[in-house]
N, CA, C and O atoms as a Tripos MOL2 file, in Angstrom:
@<TRIPOS>MOLECULE
protein
  320   319    80     0     0
PROTEIN
NO_CHARGES

@<TRIPOS>ATOM
      1 N          -7.4200    7.6450   10.4720 N.3       1 MET1
      2 CA         -6.7560    6.8180    9.4990 C.3       1 MET1
      3 C          -7.6360    5.5950    9.2440 C.2       1 MET1
      4 O          -8.1040    4.9540   10.1860 O.2       1 MET1
      5 N          -7.8550    5.2810    7.9930 N.am      2 PRO2
      6 CA         -8.6550    4.0930    7.6860 C.3       2 PRO2
      7 C          -7.9900    2.8260    8.2380 C.2       2 PRO2
      8 O          -6.7910    2.6130    8.0580 O.2       2 PRO2
      9 N          -8.7750    2.0020    8.9010 N.am      3 GLN3
     10 CA         -8.2670    0.7890    9.5340 C.3       3 GLN3
     11 C          -7.6260   -0.1480    8.5130 C.2       3 GLN3
     12 O          -6.6220   -0.7950    8.8130 O.2       3 GLN3
     13 N          -8.1930   -0.2270    7.3150 N.am      4 GLN4
     14 CA         -7.6420   -1.1000    6.2850 C.3       4 GLN4
     15 C          -6.2290   -0.6680    5.9000 C.2       4 GLN4
     16 O          -5.3520   -1.5120    5.7180 O.2       4 GLN4
     17 N          -6.0030    0.6420    5.7740 N.am      5 LEU5
     18 CA         -4.6750    1.1480    5.4460 C.3       5 LEU5
     19 C          -3.6870    0.8020    6.5530 C.2       5 LEU5
     20 O          -2.5690    0.3670    6.2780 O.2       5 LEU5
     21 N          -4.0950    0.9940    7.7950 N.am      6 LEU6
     22 CA         -3.2240    0.6740    8.9200 C.3       6 LEU6
     23 C          -2.8500   -0.8050    8.9130 C.2       6 LEU6
     24 O          -1.6860   -1.1450    9.1240 O.2       6 LEU6
     25 N          -3.8020   -1.6740    8.6770 N.am      7 GLN7
     26 CA         -3.5250   -3.1080    8.6320 C.3       7 GLN7
     27 C          -2.5430   -3.4480    7.5140 C.2       7 GLN7
     28 O          -1.6650   -4.2910    7.6930 O.2       7 GLN7
     29 N          -2.6910   -2.7960    6.3630 N.am      8 GLN8
     30 CA         -1.7750   -3.0430    5.2460 C.3       8 GLN8
     31 C          -0.3610   -2.5830    5.5960 C.2       8 GLN8
     32 O           0.6170   -3.2590    5.2780 O.2       8 GLN8
     33 N          -0.2630   -1.4380    6.2470 N.am      9 LEU9
     34 CA          1.0540   -0.9210    6.6240 C.3       9 LEU9
     35 C           1.7320   -1.8170    7.6560 C.2       9 LEU9
     36 O           2.9260   -2.1010    7.5520 O.2       9 LEU9
     37 N           0.9770   -2.2540    8.6380 N.am     10 VAL10
     38 CA          1.5350   -3.0940    9.6900 C.3      10 VAL10
     39 C           1.9750   -4.4490    9.1260 C.2      10 VAL10
     40 O           2.8900   -5.0730    9.6630 O.2      10 VAL10
     41 N           1.3390   -4.8980    8.0630 N.am     11 ALA11
     42 CA          1.6860   -6.1940    7.4600 C.3      11 ALA11
     43 C           3.0040   -6.1440    6.6780 C.2      11 ALA11
     44 O           3.5690   -7.1910    6.3630 O.2      11 ALA11
     45 N           3.4950   -4.9530    6.3650 N.am     12 LEU12
     46 CA          4.7530   -4.8270    5.6280 C.3      12 LEU12
     47 C           5.9180   -5.3000    6.4890 C.2      12 LEU12
     48 O           5.8170   -5.3490    7.7150 O.2      12 LEU12
     49 N           7.0200   -5.6450    5.8390 N.am     13 ASP13
     50 CA          8.1960   -6.0550    6.6050 C.3      13 ASP13
     51 C           8.7800   -4.8340    7.3260 C.2      13 ASP13
     52 O           8.4750   -3.6890    6.9940 O.2      13 ASP13
     53 N           9.6170   -5.1120    8.3120 N.am     14 GLU14
     54 CA         10.1590   -4.0570    9.1710 C.3      14 GLU14
     55 C          10.8890   -2.9810    8.3830 C.2      14 GLU14
     56 O          10.7640   -1.7950    8.6860 O.2      14 GLU14
     57 N          11.6390   -3.3810    7.3880 N.am     15 SER15
     58 CA         12.4010   -2.4230    6.5860 C.3      15 SER15
     59 C          11.4730   -1.4300    5.8930 C.2      15 SER15
     60 O          11.7390   -0.2280    5.8900 O.2      15 SER15
     61 N          10.4070   -1.9190    5.3170 N.am     16 ALA16
     62 CA          9.4550   -1.0410    4.6270 C.3      16 ALA16
     63 C           8.7450   -0.1290    5.6200 C.2      16 ALA16
     64 O           8.5340    1.0520    5.3440 O.2      16 ALA16
     65 N           8.3750   -0.6840    6.7860 N.am     17 ARG17
     66 CA          7.7130    0.1470    7.8070 C.3      17 ARG17
     67 C           8.6310    1.2550    8.2930 C.2      17 ARG17
     68 O           8.1880    2.3870    8.4880 O.2      17 ARG17
     69 N           9.9160    0.9380    8.4920 N.am     18 LEU18
     70 CA         10.8730    1.9620    8.9190 C.3      18 LEU18
     71 C          11.0170    3.0490    7.8670 C.2      18 LEU18
     72 O          11.0700    4.2330    8.1970 O.2      18 LEU18
     73 N          11.0800    2.6570    6.6200 N.am     19 GLU19
     74 CA         11.2090    3.6380    5.5420 C.3      19 GLU19
     75 C           9.9920    4.5600    5.4990 C.2      19 GLU19
     76 O          10.1310    5.7710    5.3230 O.2      19 GLU19
     77 N           8.8130    3.9910    5.6590 N.am     20 ILE20
     78 CA          7.5800    4.7900    5.6720 C.3      20 ILE20
     79 C           7.5560    5.7010    6.8980 C.2      20 ILE20
     80 O           7.1870    6.8710    6.7980 O.2      20 ILE20
     81 N           7.9470    5.1670    8.0470 N.am     21 ALA21
     82 CA          7.9610    5.9670    9.2800 C.3      21 ALA21
     83 C           8.8990    7.1590    9.1480 C.2      21 ALA21
     84 O           8.5520    8.2710    9.5470 O.2      21 ALA21
     85 N          10.0830    6.9330    8.5900 N.am     22 HIS22
     86 CA         11.0400    8.0350    8.4060 C.3      22 HIS22
     87 C          10.4820    9.0890    7.4460 C.2      22 HIS22
     88 O          10.6280   10.2890    7.6810 O.2      22 HIS22
     89 N           9.8510    8.6390    6.3780 N.am     23 ALA23
     90 CA          9.2720    9.5850    5.4160 C.3      23 ALA23
     91 C           8.1710   10.4100    6.0690 C.2      23 ALA23
     92 O           8.0780   11.6150    5.8350 O.2      23 ALA23
     93 N           7.3320    9.7670    6.8900 N.am     24 LEU24
     94 CA          6.2540   10.4920    7.5620 C.3      24 LEU24
     95 C           6.8040   11.4880    8.5810 C.2      24 LEU24
     96 O           6.3350   12.6230    8.6600 O.2      24 LEU24
     97 N           7.8000   11.0610    9.3600 N.am     25 LEU25
     98 CA          8.4000   11.9790   10.3320 C.3      25 LEU25
     99 C           9.0630   13.1620    9.6370 C.2      25 LEU25
    100 O           8.9550   14.2980   10.1000 O.2      25 LEU25
    101 N           9.7440   12.9000    8.5370 N.am     26 LYS26
    102 CA         10.3970   13.9840    7.8000 C.3      26 LYS26
    103 C           9.3560   14.9780    7.2930 C.2      26 LYS26
    104 O           9.5930   16.1850    7.3160 O.2      26 LYS26
    105 N           8.2100   14.4850    6.8380 N.am     27 SER27
    106 CA          7.1740   15.3900    6.3300 C.3      27 SER27
    107 C           6.6220   16.2690    7.4450 C.2      27 SER27
    108 O           6.2740   17.4250    7.2050 O.2      27 SER27
    109 N           6.5370   15.7390    8.6520 N.am     28 VAL28
    110 CA          6.0610   16.5210    9.7940 C.3      28 VAL28
    111 C           7.1170   17.5440   10.1840 C.2      28 VAL28
    112 O           6.7940   18.7050   10.4350 O.2      28 VAL28
    113 N           8.3880   17.1190   10.2390 N.am     29 ASP29
    114 CA          9.4740   18.0400   10.5690 C.3      29 ASP29
    115 C           9.5200   19.2110    9.5980 C.2      29 ASP29
    116 O           9.7160   20.3540   10.0100 O.2      29 ASP29
    117 N           9.3400   18.9320    8.3100 N.am     30 GLU30
    118 CA          9.3760   19.9920    7.3100 C.3      30 GLU30
    119 C           8.2210   20.9590    7.4980 C.2      30 GLU30
    120 O           8.3860   22.1660    7.3190 O.2      30 GLU30
    121 N           7.0480   20.4400    7.8590 N.am     31 ALA31
    122 CA          5.8870   21.3010    8.0870 C.3      31 ALA31
    123 C           6.1170   22.1930    9.2930 C.2      31 ALA31
    124 O           5.7640   23.3720    9.2590 O.2      31 ALA31
    125 N           6.6980   21.6600   10.3540 N.am     32 VAL32
    126 CA          6.9930   22.4490   11.5490 C.3      32 VAL32
    127 C           8.0260   23.5180   11.2220 C.2      32 VAL32
    128 O           7.8870   24.6660   11.6420 O.2      32 VAL32
    129 N           9.0620   23.1470   10.4730 N.am     33 ASP33
    130 CA         10.1050   24.1030   10.1110 C.3      33 ASP33
    131 C           9.5480   25.2820    9.3280 C.2      33 ASP33
    132 O           9.9820   26.4170    9.5260 O.2      33 ASP33
    133 N           8.6100   25.0320    8.4600 N.am     34 VAL34
    134 CA          8.0380   26.1030    7.6430 C.3      34 VAL34
    135 C           7.2640   27.0850    8.5160 C.2      34 VAL34
    136 O           7.3140   28.2940    8.2930 O.2      34 VAL34
    137 N           6.5560   26.5680    9.5000 N.am     35 ASP35
    138 CA          5.7090   27.4030   10.3500 C.3      35 ASP35
    139 C           6.4800   28.1760   11.4110 C.2      35 ASP35
    140 O           5.9250   29.0820   12.0330 O.2      35 ASP35
    141 N           7.7370   27.8430   11.6300 N.am     36 MET36
    142 CA          8.4930   28.4330   12.7180 C.3      36 MET36
    143 C           9.3560   29.5850   12.2070 C.2      36 MET36
    144 O          10.1100   29.4300   11.2470 O.2      36 MET36
    145 N           9.2380   30.7250   12.8520 N.am     37 GLY37
    146 CA         10.0620   31.8720   12.4930 C.3      37 GLY37
    147 C          11.4610   31.7400   13.0590 C.2      37 GLY37
    148 O          11.7190   30.8810   13.9020 O.2      37 GLY37
    149 N          12.3620   32.5920   12.5960 N.am     38 ASP38
    150 CA         13.7570   32.5380   13.0390 C.3      38 ASP38
    151 C          13.8940   32.7360   14.5440 C.2      38 ASP38
    152 O          14.6420   32.0130   15.2020 O.2      38 ASP38
    153 N          13.1780   33.7060   15.0870 N.am     39 GLU39
    154 CA         13.2730   33.9910   16.5240 C.3      39 GLU39
    155 C          12.7400   32.8090   17.3350 C.2      39 GLU39
    156 O          13.3360   32.4180   18.3390 O.2      39 GLU39
    157 N          11.6210   32.2490   16.8940 N.am     40 GLU40
    158 CA         11.0350   31.1100   17.5940 C.3      40 GLU40
    159 C          11.9640   29.8900   17.5200 C.2      40 GLU40
    160 O          12.1190   29.1680   18.5050 O.2      40 GLU40
    161 N          12.5740   29.6620   16.3670 N.am     41 ARG41
    162 CA         13.5070   28.5480   16.1910 C.3      41 ARG41
    163 C          14.7260   28.7240   17.1060 C.2      41 ARG41
    164 O          15.1990   27.7580   17.7060 O.2      41 ARG41
    165 N          15.2270   29.9500   17.2100 N.am     42 THR42
    166 CA         16.3760   30.2320   18.0710 C.3      42 THR42
    167 C          16.0280   29.9590   19.5260 C.2      42 THR42
    168 O          16.8250   29.3630   20.2510 O.2      42 THR42
    169 N          14.8400   30.3900   19.9630 N.am     43 ARG43
    170 CA         14.4010   30.1330   21.3420 C.3      43 ARG43
    171 C          14.2960   28.6340   21.6080 C.2      43 ARG43
    172 O          14.7050   28.1550   22.6660 O.2      43 ARG43
    173 N          13.7460   27.8970   20.6430 N.am     44 LEU44
    174 CA         13.6150   26.4580   20.8040 C.3      44 LEU44
    175 C          14.9870   25.7970   20.8890 C.2      44 LEU44
    176 O          15.2200   24.9730   21.7740 O.2      44 LEU44
    177 N          15.8850   26.1430   19.9950 N.am     45 GLU45
    178 CA         17.2250   25.5510   19.9980 C.3      45 GLU45
    179 C          17.9720   25.8800   21.2920 C.2      45 GLU45
    180 O          18.6800   25.0330   21.8370 O.2      45 GLU45
    181 N          17.8130   27.1060   21.7770 N.am     46 THR46
    182 CA         18.4470   27.5160   23.0290 C.3      46 THR46
    183 C          17.8760   26.7140   24.1940 C.2      46 THR46
    184 O          18.6160   26.2810   25.0780 O.2      46 THR46
    185 N          16.5620   26.5190   24.1930 N.am     47 ALA47
    186 CA         15.9190   25.7610   25.2630 C.3      47 ALA47
    187 C          16.3620   24.2980   25.2590 C.2      47 ALA47
    188 O          16.4120   23.6640   26.3120 O.2      47 ALA47
    189 N          16.6800   23.7680   24.0960 N.am     48 LEU48
    190 CA         17.0960   22.3660   23.9960 C.3      48 LEU48
    191 C          18.5760   22.1580   24.3000 C.2      48 LEU48
    192 O          18.9790   21.0530   24.6650 O.2      48 LEU48
    193 N          19.3800   23.1870   24.1580 N.am     49 ASP49
    194 CA         20.8300   23.0540   24.3520 C.3      49 ASP49
    195 C          21.1910   22.5130   25.7330 C.2      49 ASP49
    196 O          21.9940   21.5860   25.8430 O.2      49 ASP49
    197 N          20.6070   23.0820   26.7850 N.am     50 HIS50
    198 CA         20.9750   22.6970   28.1500 C.3      50 HIS50
    199 C          20.6620   21.2320   28.4440 C.2      50 HIS50
    200 O          21.5500   20.5020   28.8840 O.2      50 HIS50
    201 N          19.4200   20.7750   28.2140 N.am     51 PRO51
    202 CA         19.1530   19.3650   28.5110 C.3      51 PRO51
    203 C          19.9660   18.4050   27.6390 C.2      51 PRO51
    204 O          20.3250   17.3190   28.0920 O.2      51 PRO51
    205 N          20.2560   18.7860   26.4150 N.am     52 LEU52
    206 CA         21.0800   17.9300   25.5600 C.3      52 LEU52
    207 C          22.5070   17.8490   26.0890 C.2      52 LEU52
    208 O          23.1230   16.7830   26.0630 O.2      52 LEU52
    209 N          23.0280   18.9650   26.5660 N.am     53 ALA53
    210 CA         24.3740   18.9780   27.1500 C.3      53 ALA53
    211 C          24.4030   18.1340   28.4170 C.2      53 ALA53
    212 O          25.3680   17.4080   28.6560 O.2      53 ALA53
    213 N          23.3510   18.2220   29.2340 N.am     54 GLN54
    214 CA         23.2860   17.4130   30.4470 C.3      54 GLN54
    215 C          23.2860   15.9220   30.1000 C.2      54 GLN54
    216 O          23.9930   15.1330   30.7280 O.2      54 GLN54
    217 N          22.5020   15.5490   29.1130 N.am     55 ALA55
    218 CA         22.4400   14.1420   28.7110 C.3      55 ALA55
    219 C          23.7950   13.6800   28.1940 C.2      55 ALA55
    220 O          24.2400   12.5780   28.5170 O.2      55 ALA55
    221 N          24.4510   14.5080   27.4010 N.am     56 ALA56
    222 CA         25.7670   14.1520   26.8610 C.3      56 ALA56
    223 C          26.7940   13.9830   27.9800 C.2      56 ALA56
    224 O          27.7270   13.1890   27.8580 O.2      56 ALA56
    225 N          26.6210   14.7290   29.0660 N.am     57 ALA57
    226 CA         27.5460   14.6520   30.2030 C.3      57 ALA57
    227 C          27.1630   13.5380   31.1790 C.2      57 ALA57
    228 O          27.8090   13.3560   32.2110 O.2      57 ALA57
    229 N          26.1090   12.7990   30.8440 N.am     58 GLY58
    230 CA         25.6900   11.7070   31.7220 C.3      58 GLY58
    231 C          24.9020   12.1580   32.9290 C.2      58 GLY58
    232 O          24.7300   11.3930   33.8780 O.2      58 GLY58
    233 N          24.4240   13.3740   32.9130 N.am     59 GLN59
    234 CA         23.6620   13.9080   34.0380 C.3      59 GLN59
    235 C          22.1710   13.6540   33.7980 C.2      59 GLN59
    236 O          21.3960   14.5780   33.5510 O.2      59 GLN59
    237 N          21.8020   12.3940   33.8780 N.am     60 THR60
    238 CA         20.4150   12.0170   33.6250 C.3      60 THR60
    239 C          19.8300   11.3180   34.8410 C.2      60 THR60
    240 O          20.5510   10.9200   35.7560 O.2      60 THR60
    241 N          18.5280   11.1770   34.8340 N.am     61 VAL61
    242 CA         17.8210   10.4630   35.8920 C.3      61 VAL61
    243 C          17.3920    9.1230   35.3010 C.2      61 VAL61
    244 O          16.8500    9.0840   34.1970 O.2      61 VAL61
    245 N          17.6240    8.0270   36.0160 N.am     62 PRO62
    246 CA         17.2070    6.7200   35.4990 C.3      62 PRO62
    247 C          15.7090    6.7000   35.1920 C.2      62 PRO62
    248 O          14.9040    7.2710   35.9270 O.2      62 PRO62
    249 N          15.3540    6.0400   34.1070 N.am     63 ALA63
    250 CA         13.9630    6.0040   33.6490 C.3      63 ALA63
    251 C          13.0180    5.4660   34.7110 C.2      63 ALA63
    252 O          11.9070    5.9770   34.8560 O.2      63 ALA63
    253 N          13.4360    4.4360   35.4660 N.am     64 ASP64
    254 CA         12.5410    3.8770   36.4750 C.3      64 ASP64
    255 C          12.1970    4.9010   37.5510 C.2      64 ASP64
    256 O          11.0870    4.8930   38.0830 O.2      64 ASP64
    257 N          13.1420    5.7800   37.8720 N.am     65 GLU65
    258 CA         12.8540    6.8460   38.8450 C.3      65 GLU65
    259 C          11.8480    7.8430   38.2760 C.2      65 GLU65
    260 O          10.9320    8.2810   38.9710 O.2      65 GLU65
    261 N          12.0280    8.1900   37.0210 N.am     66 VAL66
    262 CA         11.1110    9.1360   36.3760 C.3      66 VAL66
    263 C           9.7030    8.5580   36.3300 C.2      66 VAL66
    264 O           8.7370    9.2340   36.6830 O.2      66 VAL66
    265 N           9.5890    7.2970   35.8920 N.am     67 PHE67
    266 CA          8.2700    6.6750   35.7980 C.3      67 PHE67
    267 C           7.6250    6.5140   37.1690 C.2      67 PHE67
    268 O           6.4140    6.6880   37.3110 O.2      67 PHE67
    269 N           8.4290    6.1810   38.1820 N.am     68 ARG68
    270 CA          7.9030    6.0500   39.5430 C.3      68 ARG68
    271 C           7.3450    7.4030   40.0150 C.2      68 ARG68
    272 O           6.2670    7.4560   40.6060 O.2      68 ARG68
    273 N           8.0650    8.4680   39.7600 N.am     69 ALA69
    274 CA          7.6120    9.8060   40.1660 C.3      69 ALA69
    275 C           6.3490   10.2090   39.4090 C.2      69 ALA69
    276 O           5.4350   10.7970   39.9870 O.2      69 ALA69
    277 N           6.2990    9.8950   38.1260 N.am     70 LEU70
    278 CA          5.1060   10.2250   37.3350 C.3      70 LEU70
    279 C           3.8890    9.4440   37.8140 C.2      70 LEU70
    280 O           2.7900    9.9920   37.9020 O.2      70 LEU70
    281 N           4.0880    8.1480   38.1280 N.am     71 ARG71
    282 CA          2.9720    7.3470   38.6330 C.3      71 ARG71
    283 C           2.4610    7.9010   39.9660 C.2      71 ARG71
    284 O           1.2550    7.9950   40.1910 O.2      71 ARG71
    285 N           3.3930    8.2630   40.8390 N.am     72 ALA72
    286 CA          3.0030    8.8040   42.1400 C.3      72 ALA72
    287 C           2.2300   10.1050   41.9630 C.2      72 ALA72
    288 O           1.2360   10.3400   42.6490 O.2      72 ALA72
    289 N           2.6830   10.9380   41.0530 N.am     73 LYS73
    290 CA          2.0030   12.2150   40.8090 C.3      73 LYS73
    291 C           0.5920   11.9660   40.2630 C.2      73 LYS73
    292 O          -0.3650   12.6160   40.6830 O.2      73 LYS73
    293 N           0.4710   11.0160   39.3210 N.am     74 ARG74
    294 CA         -0.8290   10.7100   38.7440 C.3      74 ARG74
    295 C          -1.7700   10.1490   39.8170 C.2      74 ARG74
    296 O          -2.9440   10.5160   39.8690 O.2      74 ARG74
    297 N          -1.2520    9.2600   40.6710 N.am     75 GLU75
    298 CA         -2.0640    8.6770   41.7330 C.3      75 GLU75
    299 C          -2.5150    9.7360   42.7280 C.2      75 GLU75
    300 O          -3.6470    9.6970   43.2090 O.2      75 GLU75
    301 N          -1.6350   10.6830   43.0370 N.am     76 ALA76
    302 CA         -1.9830   11.7630   43.9640 C.3      76 ALA76
    303 C          -3.0840   12.6430   43.3780 C.2      76 ALA76
    304 O          -3.9980   13.0650   44.0860 O.2      76 ALA76
    305 N          -2.9860   12.9110   42.0820 N.am     77 GLN77
    306 CA         -4.0160   13.7220   41.4320 C.3      77 GLN77
    307 C          -5.3530   12.9900   41.3790 C.2      77 GLN77
    308 O          -6.4090   13.6000   41.5490 O.2      77 GLN77
    309 N          -5.3020   11.6920   41.1450 N.am     78 ALA78
    310 CA         -6.5280   10.8980   41.0790 C.3      78 ALA78
    311 C          -7.2100   10.8020   42.4490 C.2      78 ALA78
    312 O          -8.4300   10.6730   42.5400 O.2      78 ALA78
    313 N          -6.3980   10.8680   43.5120 N.am     79 ALA79
    314 CA         -6.9510   10.7640   44.8670 C.3      79 ALA79
    315 C          -7.6440   12.0300   45.3070 C.2      79 ALA79
    316 O          -8.3720   12.0160   46.3000 O.2      79 ALA79
    317 N          -7.4450   13.1090   44.6090 N.am     80 ARG80
    318 CA         -8.0630   14.4030   45.0070 C.3      80 ARG80
    319 C          -9.5300   14.4300   44.7610 C.2      80 ARG80
    320 O         -10.1850   15.4350   45.0390 O.2      80 ARG80
@<TRIPOS>BOND
     1     1     2 1
     2     2     3 1
     3     3     4 2
     4     3     5 am
     5     5     6 1
     6     6     7 1
     7     7     8 2
     8     7     9 am
     9     9    10 1
    10    10    11 1
    11    11    12 2
    12    11    13 am
    13    13    14 1
    14    14    15 1
    15    15    16 2
    16    15    17 am
    17    17    18 1
    18    18    19 1
    19    19    20 2
    20    19    21 am
    21    21    22 1
    22    22    23 1
    23    23    24 2
    24    23    25 am
    25    25    26 1
    26    26    27 1
    27    27    28 2
    28    27    29 am
    29    29    30 1
    30    30    31 1
    31    31    32 2
    32    31    33 am
    33    33    34 1
    34    34    35 1
    35    35    36 2
    36    35    37 am
    37    37    38 1
    38    38    39 1
    39    39    40 2
    40    39    41 am
    41    41    42 1
    42    42    43 1
    43    43    44 2
    44    43    45 am
    45    45    46 1
    46    46    47 1
    47    47    48 2
    48    47    49 am
    49    49    50 1
    50    50    51 1
    51    51    52 2
    52    51    53 am
    53    53    54 1
    54    54    55 1
    55    55    56 2
    56    55    57 am
    57    57    58 1
    58    58    59 1
    59    59    60 2
    60    59    61 am
    61    61    62 1
    62    62    63 1
    63    63    64 2
    64    63    65 am
    65    65    66 1
    66    66    67 1
    67    67    68 2
    68    67    69 am
    69    69    70 1
    70    70    71 1
    71    71    72 2
    72    71    73 am
    73    73    74 1
    74    74    75 1
    75    75    76 2
    76    75    77 am
    77    77    78 1
    78    78    79 1
    79    79    80 2
    80    79    81 am
    81    81    82 1
    82    82    83 1
    83    83    84 2
    84    83    85 am
    85    85    86 1
    86    86    87 1
    87    87    88 2
    88    87    89 am
    89    89    90 1
    90    90    91 1
    91    91    92 2
    92    91    93 am
    93    93    94 1
    94    94    95 1
    95    95    96 2
    96    95    97 am
    97    97    98 1
    98    98    99 1
    99    99   100 2
   100    99   101 am
   101   101   102 1
   102   102   103 1
   103   103   104 2
   104   103   105 am
   105   105   106 1
   106   106   107 1
   107   107   108 2
   108   107   109 am
   109   109   110 1
   110   110   111 1
   111   111   112 2
   112   111   113 am
   113   113   114 1
   114   114   115 1
   115   115   116 2
   116   115   117 am
   117   117   118 1
   118   118   119 1
   119   119   120 2
   120   119   121 am
   121   121   122 1
   122   122   123 1
   123   123   124 2
   124   123   125 am
   125   125   126 1
   126   126   127 1
   127   127   128 2
   128   127   129 am
   129   129   130 1
   130   130   131 1
   131   131   132 2
   132   131   133 am
   133   133   134 1
   134   134   135 1
   135   135   136 2
   136   135   137 am
   137   137   138 1
   138   138   139 1
   139   139   140 2
   140   139   141 am
   141   141   142 1
   142   142   143 1
   143   143   144 2
   144   143   145 am
   145   145   146 1
   146   146   147 1
   147   147   148 2
   148   147   149 am
   149   149   150 1
   150   150   151 1
   151   151   152 2
   152   151   153 am
   153   153   154 1
   154   154   155 1
   155   155   156 2
   156   155   157 am
   157   157   158 1
   158   158   159 1
   159   159   160 2
   160   159   161 am
   161   161   162 1
   162   162   163 1
   163   163   164 2
   164   163   165 am
   165   165   166 1
   166   166   167 1
   167   167   168 2
   168   167   169 am
   169   169   170 1
   170   170   171 1
   171   171   172 2
   172   171   173 am
   173   173   174 1
   174   174   175 1
   175   175   176 2
   176   175   177 am
   177   177   178 1
   178   178   179 1
   179   179   180 2
   180   179   181 am
   181   181   182 1
   182   182   183 1
   183   183   184 2
   184   183   185 am
   185   185   186 1
   186   186   187 1
   187   187   188 2
   188   187   189 am
   189   189   190 1
   190   190   191 1
   191   191   192 2
   192   191   193 am
   193   193   194 1
   194   194   195 1
   195   195   196 2
   196   195   197 am
   197   197   198 1
   198   198   199 1
   199   199   200 2
   200   199   201 am
   201   201   202 1
   202   202   203 1
   203   203   204 2
   204   203   205 am
   205   205   206 1
   206   206   207 1
   207   207   208 2
   208   207   209 am
   209   209   210 1
   210   210   211 1
   211   211   212 2
   212   211   213 am
   213   213   214 1
   214   214   215 1
   215   215   216 2
   216   215   217 am
   217   217   218 1
   218   218   219 1
   219   219   220 2
   220   219   221 am
   221   221   222 1
   222   222   223 1
   223   223   224 2
   224   223   225 am
   225   225   226 1
   226   226   227 1
   227   227   228 2
   228   227   229 am
   229   229   230 1
   230   230   231 1
   231   231   232 2
   232   231   233 am
   233   233   234 1
   234   234   235 1
   235   235   236 2
   236   235   237 am
   237   237   238 1
   238   238   239 1
   239   239   240 2
   240   239   241 am
   241   241   242 1
   242   242   243 1
   243   243   244 2
   244   243   245 am
   245   245   246 1
   246   246   247 1
   247   247   248 2
   248   247   249 am
   249   249   250 1
   250   250   251 1
   251   251   252 2
   252   251   253 am
   253   253   254 1
   254   254   255 1
   255   255   256 2
   256   255   257 am
   257   257   258 1
   258   258   259 1
   259   259   260 2
   260   259   261 am
   261   261   262 1
   262   262   263 1
   263   263   264 2
   264   263   265 am
   265   265   266 1
   266   266   267 1
   267   267   268 2
   268   267   269 am
   269   269   270 1
   270   270   271 1
   271   271   272 2
   272   271   273 am
   273   273   274 1
   274   274   275 1
   275   275   276 2
   276   275   277 am
   277   277   278 1
   278   278   279 1
   279   279   280 2
   280   279   281 am
   281   281   282 1
   282   282   283 1
   283   283   284 2
   284   283   285 am
   285   285   286 1
   286   286   287 1
   287   287   288 2
   288   287   289 am
   289   289   290 1
   290   290   291 1
   291   291   292 2
   292   291   293 am
   293   293   294 1
   294   294   295 1
   295   295   296 2
   296   295   297 am
   297   297   298 1
   298   298   299 1
   299   299   300 2
   300   299   301 am
   301   301   302 1
   302   302   303 1
   303   303   304 2
   304   303   305 am
   305   305   306 1
   306   306   307 1
   307   307   308 2
   308   307   309 am
   309   309   310 1
   310   310   311 1
   311   311   312 2
   312   311   313 am
   313   313   314 1
   314   314   315 1
   315   315   316 2
   316   315   317 am
   317   317   318 1
   318   318   319 1
   319   319   320 2
@<TRIPOS>SUBSTRUCTURE
     1 MET1         2 RESIDUE 1 A MET
     2 PRO2         6 RESIDUE 1 A PRO
     3 GLN3        10 RESIDUE 1 A GLN
     4 GLN4        14 RESIDUE 1 A GLN
     5 LEU5        18 RESIDUE 1 A LEU
     6 LEU6        22 RESIDUE 1 A LEU
     7 GLN7        26 RESIDUE 1 A GLN
     8 GLN8        30 RESIDUE 1 A GLN
     9 LEU9        34 RESIDUE 1 A LEU
    10 VAL10       38 RESIDUE 1 A VAL
    11 ALA11       42 RESIDUE 1 A ALA
    12 LEU12       46 RESIDUE 1 A LEU
    13 ASP13       50 RESIDUE 1 A ASP
    14 GLU14       54 RESIDUE 1 A GLU
    15 SER15       58 RESIDUE 1 A SER
    16 ALA16       62 RESIDUE 1 A ALA
    17 ARG17       66 RESIDUE 1 A ARG
    18 LEU18       70 RESIDUE 1 A LEU
    19 GLU19       74 RESIDUE 1 A GLU
    20 ILE20       78 RESIDUE 1 A ILE
    21 ALA21       82 RESIDUE 1 A ALA
    22 HIS22       86 RESIDUE 1 A HIS
    23 ALA23       90 RESIDUE 1 A ALA
    24 LEU24       94 RESIDUE 1 A LEU
    25 LEU25       98 RESIDUE 1 A LEU
    26 LYS26      102 RESIDUE 1 A LYS
    27 SER27      106 RESIDUE 1 A SER
    28 VAL28      110 RESIDUE 1 A VAL
    29 ASP29      114 RESIDUE 1 A ASP
    30 GLU30      118 RESIDUE 1 A GLU
    31 ALA31      122 RESIDUE 1 A ALA
    32 VAL32      126 RESIDUE 1 A VAL
    33 ASP33      130 RESIDUE 1 A ASP
    34 VAL34      134 RESIDUE 1 A VAL
    35 ASP35      138 RESIDUE 1 A ASP
    36 MET36      142 RESIDUE 1 A MET
    37 GLY37      146 RESIDUE 1 A GLY
    38 ASP38      150 RESIDUE 1 A ASP
    39 GLU39      154 RESIDUE 1 A GLU
    40 GLU40      158 RESIDUE 1 A GLU
    41 ARG41      162 RESIDUE 1 A ARG
    42 THR42      166 RESIDUE 1 A THR
    43 ARG43      170 RESIDUE 1 A ARG
    44 LEU44      174 RESIDUE 1 A LEU
    45 GLU45      178 RESIDUE 1 A GLU
    46 THR46      182 RESIDUE 1 A THR
    47 ALA47      186 RESIDUE 1 A ALA
    48 LEU48      190 RESIDUE 1 A LEU
    49 ASP49      194 RESIDUE 1 A ASP
    50 HIS50      198 RESIDUE 1 A HIS
    51 PRO51      202 RESIDUE 1 A PRO
    52 LEU52      206 RESIDUE 1 A LEU
    53 ALA53      210 RESIDUE 1 A ALA
    54 GLN54      214 RESIDUE 1 A GLN
    55 ALA55      218 RESIDUE 1 A ALA
    56 ALA56      222 RESIDUE 1 A ALA
    57 ALA57      226 RESIDUE 1 A ALA
    58 GLY58      230 RESIDUE 1 A GLY
    59 GLN59      234 RESIDUE 1 A GLN
    60 THR60      238 RESIDUE 1 A THR
    61 VAL61      242 RESIDUE 1 A VAL
    62 PRO62      246 RESIDUE 1 A PRO
    63 ALA63      250 RESIDUE 1 A ALA
    64 ASP64      254 RESIDUE 1 A ASP
    65 GLU65      258 RESIDUE 1 A GLU
    66 VAL66      262 RESIDUE 1 A VAL
    67 PHE67      266 RESIDUE 1 A PHE
    68 ARG68      270 RESIDUE 1 A ARG
    69 ALA69      274 RESIDUE 1 A ALA
    70 LEU70      278 RESIDUE 1 A LEU
    71 ARG71      282 RESIDUE 1 A ARG
    72 ALA72      286 RESIDUE 1 A ALA
    73 LYS73      290 RESIDUE 1 A LYS
    74 ARG74      294 RESIDUE 1 A ARG
    75 GLU75      298 RESIDUE 1 A GLU
    76 ALA76      302 RESIDUE 1 A ALA
    77 GLN77      306 RESIDUE 1 A GLN
    78 ALA78      310 RESIDUE 1 A ALA
    79 ALA79      314 RESIDUE 1 A ALA
    80 ARG80      318 RESIDUE 1 A ARG
């Protein structure tokens, strides 16, 4: 991405940046949807159902625990 364009976008007010961000995300979502077949989409939706249900039921792990575990894993790998 050209640096000048990025600077111009960042200089916009928050409302304009949000509108642009939503438009860009929607364009990516539409591209992914086109490339995905029915069977693949069904597998993806099925795979997402369980974790979404867990989150809705409050069965989540606090973020600090997740980040602590990820840091420990990264440090262990770096020590090898």
